[in-house]
N, C-alpha and C positions, 0 to 999 in steps of 0.2 A: 504491501499501501505504498503511496505517495501522497507525505500528510504539506501541505502548504500552510504555512500561516501564516495569519492577518491579524492587522491591529483595525481600531476604530478608524483611524485614518482612511487605509486602504476601500473600506466598505464602504466611506463616502465617498473613495470614485471611480469606483466599482461602477459601469457601462460598459451596454451591450453596445455589437457595432458588426457591422458584415467584413470579408475581410477577401475581398476582390483577388489576391496575391492565392491564399490560400486557398483559393478555388482552381487555382488553371494549374497553381504547384500539385493539386489532383488531379485535376485532368490532366498535365502533361505526366503529370508519374503513371497515371494509365498506360495513356501514349506511345510510351517510352518502350514500359512492356509489355504490349502489346496484351491491355489487359479488357476485361469490361466490367465498368459501374453497378451491382447488385443489379439499382433502377431503370439508369439511365443509360446501363448499355454500350455497345462500342465510340468511340471519342471520333473516329472517324475518319475515313482517312486527309481533312484539314488537320487536323490536327497533326497524321503522321506526316505527313511531308513538309510541315513546317519545322520538322526535325532539323529535317538538309540545310536549313539557315546553321551558321556557327556555333552563332551566341544561344541558342535555341541547347542547342546539343552538348553543350557545356551545361547549362540551369539546369538539363536531365541527367547528367555525370554524378551533379553532385544528390540526385536524389537514396533516394534509400529502395534497392531490391534484394530478392532472392531473399522476403523473410524478414529484412534487417529493419528499423522501426525509425532512425535516427538520421530530421532532416534539417540539418544550418536553419540555426534560426532568423540569420541573417536576409533569409528568400522568403521569409514572414517576417518581416516588418508588424511590429505594436498599433496595428488602427487607428486612424488617426481621429479627428467626432470633425469632419469635413459628412455631408448629408448625399450632398452630391458624389456620383459614382467615382467619373472623369480624376474628378478632385481628388478623392479619396485613393483609388492606384495610382493616382500620378507621385502622389504623398509615398505612397511606398514605393512608387520607386527611386523616387529622389532619394526614401533614406539606404535603400540597398548602394547604391549609388558615391552612397557620405560613409557608408560605411566604414570603421576603427580598423585598420592593415592588424591590427594588431587582433582587435576580437575576430576575424574573417579571419587565421591565423590559427589561434584555437580552437574554432570554428570545423574549417575545414582542415587541416592538419589529426589537430589531436583529439576533438572528442569521435572525426567521424573513424579515426584506427581503432578507437578504444569501444565504439558500437556494432560498424558494421566486420563482414566477414571477410569481404575482398578491401585487398590493397588500394591507393587511390590512384587513378591514373598518373603518368604519368608525365603527360602533355599537361592535366588541371594543375597540378603541381605547377609545376613552372608556371603555366599564367596564373596562379595564385601567388609566389613567388614574387610574380612583375609589379604588380602594385595597377594592375592594371584588369585582373578580373569583375572590382566591382560593379564597372560601368558595362562593360558586355555580358556581366549578370544580367544590369536594370538593362538593360538594351531586347533582350532577349525574352524577359516578361514583359516588355512592349509588346514584341512582336508577336507573342504566342499568341496574348491575350485578344492582341489585331486578328493575328488570323485563325483565331480558332469558337473564340469568347466574346464579342464586342456584340455581338450582335444581337445574341441570346439571353445576355445577357438581363436585359428587364425585366423579363419572364423568371430566372433566374430569383434575382432581386426577389419578386414577388413575395414570393416562399418565404427566404431569410425574415422582408418587412413582415411577414402573417404573424413568424414565429414571433419576433424580435417585439411586435404590440402584447403578443400574447403575454409573456415573459413579464413587459409593462404593467399591466392590467392585475397581475400574480401577485407584482413588490406592493402595487395600493390597496392591492387585498391584505395579502399576507404578510409583505415586507419581505426583505432582500431573503431573513435567512430562508425559512420554506423556501422560495428561487430558488436560491440553491440548490438547495433538498433536492429538486423534483425535474435539473435538469436534464437528468439522466439515471440510471440501476444502481451504476460505478460511480457516482458521484454525490460525497454528502456535504452537511455542514456539521459543522461538531459544538458550534455557539463563538471560537477563539480560531476554527481553521474550515479548511473546506477539504476535504479526504478526498481521493482515489484509487478505486482500486487498480492494480496491476502487481507485474507477475515478482516484483522485485522492490524491497524496499526500502525507500529516500524521504526526508525530509529537507522542505526548503522556506528562505527566511524569506515571506511574504512584505513584511510591515512597513509604510509607510513610500509604497508604490502603487502605482495604475493599478489595477486590472481592470482585461477588457475580456468579458466574453463574448463571445460571437460563436452562433450559428454556423453550421457545413452541411454544405445541398453535396456536393460532388465530394469533399471527403466524409457524409454520410459510408456508414454509420460508425466515423472511427471518433471516441476520447482523446483529444490532444494538450496538454501544457507544457506549454514555451516558457521557457526559463532561464535561456542561455543570456540575450541579452543583454547588458546591463543599464536597471530600469526602468524594465518591461515583462510585463506578465500577461499572456495571455491563454485562455485555460477556451478547446474550439469543443463543441455539445453536434450532438446531431440534430438540425432543426426537427420539432414537429411534423409529420402527419408524409414525411416522405416515405416513402415504404410499402402504406397502407393499401386496400382496397383491390391488393393483387387477385386476392382467388376470388372476389364481383362475380354472382354466375349471371347471368344472360335470357336465360330459356330460350322459348321459341325463334324469342325476338333475330339472336343470331342466323334463322336461317331467314330473314332478310334480309342484313344487312351487314351480315360476319360477324360477329367474336369479338372484335376490338371494337370496331364501330356502335353495335350494340354495350358495349360495358360503357364505352364514350358517352351515349347518349342517355345511360341510365346512371350516369351522374354529373346531368348535367339539366340537374331540376336547378340549383344557384349558378349565377354562370362562373366560368372559372377562364385561368391564361391555360394559351398552352404550356408549361414548366410543371402548372397546378394539379393542370390532367394525369400530365407523363409520372409528378412524386406519386400519386395518388393510385396509379390505375398498376404501376410495372410498367409502363412503357418507354421507347426511347422522348424524346417531346418529339424531332425530326417525327418518328413514325404520329406520334398522335398529330403533331398539322399535316401530314397526306391526306389521313383520313376525316380531320376539321374536313380540308377545304373537299374533299369529296364531299362530306353530311353537307355542306353551307350549298354547293351546285345543285344537292338533290333538296334544298328546302328544308332541313331536321334542325339543322342551327342555324344560329343568328349570330351577327358579330356584333359587337361596339366597339371604340378606341374608349378608356379610359386612366386618362392620364399616359402617363408613358405603356400603358399596357393594352391588347386584344382578351375583349374578355367571351366569352362564345356564352349563348343557354339555348334549348332544344328547342324546336318551334312547339305548337300545340298541334301539326302534324304528329310531329315526335313524340309527343303522350301521346297521343294516340294508339299508335302502336306498341308502345311499354303498357298503356294501359290491357289493350289487345294480346301483346304474350300473358299480364296476367291473370289472368281471366281464364286463359287457355291452357297456364297452367297448373 
């Protein structure tokens, strides 16, 4: 178990924020390892093509693989207080570029040697020693973001924002301590510490430091604590509602529109975004978008823009199909 000791100052400065950098690295890690997200599936050809850029490849080489878990904290700087994603991402990129050489060498040389089962690549070590790694890592993150996540971020951000709004309501109703204890079954609040279930024991002094609680979508379902960058504490926890609704049944409606589209229509009594549907139903955002397009052309769903998001809802015709399904079932 890992114990994060905190004091009243830390509690008073605890806040929630999404982390575009952390979401990007989670997606990059899957792309580099030819892996699949348990909810969103394959990162896709754009993510793999982005790896051809040398700065993206350098960034990927600092990510854990083959069962290792350590990621240098400097790659996911503590999110700031900007509310706009572009400003938040730019701030994190600027922090990577401004990372102190001593901190970089400690994390890239020492901590990877301690926590990884593979040695650091010789070329990667040379770049780190040259003092040019910070700028190249910052450029790699900016490039990968632009290639793969920029267009779809508003939908993913909607899931994160809804989670944060839910937690804010919890704090207003029950207090910060109760809310900390409900972030995840592996996270608990003991009155003067946050405890996290781990296979190893450790204790971190977080007194007098900001604590950022960052919900995760693309790094779902992991719980991650970030403590190695001086003055920074970030606790990543799985955003709520990601991965639910995977085994919903659609009955005879599937014979009319197919299983995936039947499941989507069944979940559209309330207006939802593409990313929210993907998280709830267990399909990739691309798959949901494809089916929503077909359902919209068939006049089974409507779509309206609400600020940055496009929200879909089933039509009366679709409701009729669902009602017929229920009566025949």
